[in-house]
N, C-alpha and C positions, 0 to 999 in steps of 0.2 A: 385506441382512444385519441380524440383530437379536440383541440380547443383553439379558438382564435381570440387574441387579445383585442379588446375594444376599450380605449381610454374612457374612464368614468363609468363603465358598466360592470355589473356583477358577472363574474365568470362562473361557469357551471362547476358544481362541486364534485361531479363524478369524473372529471376529465383526467386528472393526474392522480396516481396512487399515492397513498399516504406514506410518509417516511419517518424514521425515528427522529424524535425531537419536535414533532408537530403537535399542536393542540389536540387532545382527545385521542392520541395515537400511542398505545402502549409500546414501550421499548421491547424489542426482542432480546431475550437473554439466553441463558443456557439452562432450560428446565431439567430438573433432576440431577444436575451436576453437583458433585460434592467439592466444595472449595477446600483448598489445603489449609491446614491449621496455621493460624497467624502467629508469627514469631514476634518477639519484642522489637519495637522500632528503635534503631540505633540513635544515640544522642546527636550525632552529626546531622542526621536526617531531620530531627525535630528542630535543631538550630537553624538549618537551611530554610525550613518551612517558615519559621518565625521571622527570620531576617527578610524573607521575601513577602511577608504579610499574607501567607496562604492559609493560615489557621493550623490547627493540630492535625498531623497525619493520622488517618483512621484505618487504613488497610494496606497491606503489602501485596504486590504482584511479582512473582518470580517464576522462572522456568521450573517445571516439576521434574519428575523422574519418569515420565511416560516414555521418553526416548531411550530409556535404559532397559526395556524389556528384551528378552532373548532374540526375538525376530529382528527388531531394528538395530540392536547392538551388533548382530551378525552382519547386517547390511552395512553398517558403519565400518566395521573391520574390513569387509570385502572392498568397499570403496577406497578406503585409505591404502590398503595394500595394492589394489589395482593401479591407482594413480601413481603411487611411488614406483611400482614396477615398470609402468609405461614410461615414466620420466627417466628412470635409470637406463632403460633400453634405448630410448631416443638419444640420450647423451652418448652412450656407447657407440651407436650407429654413426652419429655425427663425428665422433673422434676417429673412428676407423676410416671413414671416408676422407677425413681431413688429412690423415697421414699415409694413406695407401693409394688414393686416386691422384693421378698426375694433375699438376696445376695447369690451367685455372679451373678444370672440371670439378676439383674437390670443393672449391669455394662456391661454385655455381650450384652444385648438388646440395651442399649444406644450406645455402641460401634458400633454395626451393623448399627444403624440409622446414626451415625456420618460419618462412612465410606461410606455409601450409598449417602450421601449428598455432600461430599467433591468434587467429580468430577464436580458437577454442580455449585459449589460455585463461581468460576471465572465468568462464564456466568451470574449468577444471580446478582453478584455485579456489573458487567458492565452494565447489563440491568437497574439495579436500579439507577446507576449513570446517565445513559443516560436519563432515565425517569425523573429524578429530576433535570437535567440540568448539563452540564459539565463545566469544567473550561474554561474561555474565552481565546481563541487564536486569536490574531490579527497580521497581517503581513503587511509590507510595502515594495514595490519593489523599488530597486535602480538600477542604470546602472550596477554596478559591484557585486551586491549581494542582500541579503534580510535582513531586520531588523524585528524581531518578538518579541512579548510579550506574556508570559504565566505565570500564577501564580505571577503576578506583577513583573516579571523579564524581562528586555529588553536585547536581544542578537542580535548580528550581525554576518553574515556568508557570505563568498564569494561564488559565483556560483560554482567555481571550487572545493569547499570543501564539496559539498553536495552529499550524496547517498540517493536513495529513492526506494521505492517499492510500488506497487499498485495492487489491485485485486478486484474481486467481480462479482456477477451475480445478477441483479435486474429484477424480474419478467420474468425470463427465458432468459434474454439477457446478454451476457458477456459485462461488462462495467467497468469503473473505479469508484469505490465507494469512495475511499479516498486515501490519501498518508501518508506513514510513512517515515519521513525524519530523517536521522542520519548525521548531520554535523561532520566534523573531529574535529573541535575545539570549539564547542558550544553545548548546551543542545539539545537533540533530541526533535522533535515536530511532531505532526500529526494533520491532519484535514480531515474531512469527507465532501464530497459534497452532501451527502444524508441528506434530512430533516427528521424531525420526531424523534420518540423515539429510532430508531435503528441506529442513526447516528454514535455513538461511537462504537457500536458493529462491524460496518464494518471495524474498525481498529484493530480488535482483532489479537493477536499474537500467538494464540493457533495453533501449528503445529503438534500436536499429538492427535489421537483419533477423535471421532465424537460427535456432540451434536446438538440437534434440540429443539427449543422452538416455540410453536404456540399458538395462541389465536384468538379471533374473528376478530381482526384488521389486522392480517398478520402472517407471519412465518419467522423465521430466523434459518439457520443451519450453522455450522462451521465444515467442513470436512478437517482435517489436515491443517487448516489455510486458506482454500478457503471458502469464505463466500457467501451464497446465501440468498437473501432476497426477499420476495414477500409481496405486499400490496399497499396501496395508498400512495406512497412516490415518490419523484422526486429528481433529482440531480441539485439543485439550489443554494447550499451554496458554498461560496468561489469561485464563478464563475471566471474562467480564471487563478486561481493561479496554479493549477496543470500543465496546458499547459505552463505557463510562466516558471516554474521550469524546465520542460523537454526541452523546447526550449533553454533556456540560458545555462543549464548544457551541453547539447549536443553541442551547438555552441562553447563553450569554451574547452570542453574536447576531442571532436572527433579528431581534428587535432593533439593533443598531444598524444592520445593513438595510433593513426595510425602511427605516427612517431616512437613511442616506439616499436610497432609491427614490422615495416619495418626494424628497427635497430637490431632486434633479441631479443627484450625484451619480458616480459610476461605481458599479460593483465589479471587482476583478476576481476571476478564478483562473489564475495562471494566464494563459494567452487569451482566454475567453472573457469578454466583458459585457455587462448589461447596463442599460440606462433607459430612461423614459421613452426615448425615440425608437430603440431597438437593441441590437446586439451585434458584436463582431468578434472575430478571432485573429485580427491582424492581417488576414488575407481576404476575408469576405465580410460584408455587412448585410444586415437584414432588418428592415423596419417591422415593427409589430403588426402593422396592417397587412404585411405580405406573408405573415406566418401561416402555414397551412396546417401542419400537424406537429405536435411535440410528443414524442414517445420516450418513455423512461424505462430502463431495465436495470438490473443489478450492475451490469458492466458498462453501460453507455447511455447517453441522451442523444436522441436523433431528432433533428429539426428539419422539416421540409418547407419548401417555398411554393407559394401560389404562382401560376395557376396549374402547373404541371406536376406538383408534388415531388419536385426534384429535391434530393437530399442536399441540404445546404450546410448543415453542421452535423458532424458525427463526433460527439465528445466522449472520449474514453475515460473511465474511472481509473485506468492505469496511469494516466499522465496528468489528470486534472486534480489540482489540490482542492481539498474541502468539497469533494463531490457531493456528499450528503447534504452539506449546507446549501449548495446550489439547488438540489432537489427540494429542499425545504423552502427556498425562496419561490420556486415555481409553484409549489403546493400552496404557499400563502397567497400568491397572486390570484389563484383560482377561487379563493373563498373570501376575498376582501376587495374593496375598491381601492384603486391605486391613485 
């Protein structure tokens, strides 16, 4: 699909696919999914919501028990014991070399071992924490925002103050594994919809290099921040929370950002910015008149330049905040005059 921006002209309606939060576009939910029974909302949550002017909390979102089935529980135990065993073995080898190998070869050898392990340490630590159970994150939706609790701290944030990003591939299919949310005036939080021992790894923020870990129960790889996971896992945790965040944020922010755009202001999505004259990412600029094609997928937005259809911008959902909001802006541009 291709479209070219022409100032003051109607843009073709079939150019860009519809996205959640757009007019006449139903939000994709979780059909047939049974939501967990709602527990009583704690008084401190109600107080936080009222103090922030968010209205009365209406629903709770917390991690369920899907990750506790025998299959994933066994994988969790396997991962925990494996990484503990590997860690102890490495420490023993380092100690033996240090006290038995003549100086300076003992220090050189131990240094080589340490340097070899360091790149894998973040992934190992994340896998170990995931296998052993992560800190509890619970959220409560309100008409005007979200109240959430993590590490025994309760915070409140308005929908209009949220930025988020999402990515991932599960068993060969592009999908949303989890959300990393950065509010403007509250602590950041993240949650994974993936059950099992790889849940927290889906939220990894490694945007450099590549890493892959595999074992009998599955495989996980992180290539520049894009996570791919395979195995017997499903997206059953925090059902509906991601959809809610996208719907409410787009609902509140889209009219504002379009008003800013039409008034000649700048729209920022991380490093990528848009304005009436064109767009740029800090390294390259492109005028609207030079846009050849804009292609949007679950994982990225690709923009090519005339006359050779050279790829000018390749914007990844893994690193771009409010990716769905940007898609909503592009979708709005195609059906309205700017």
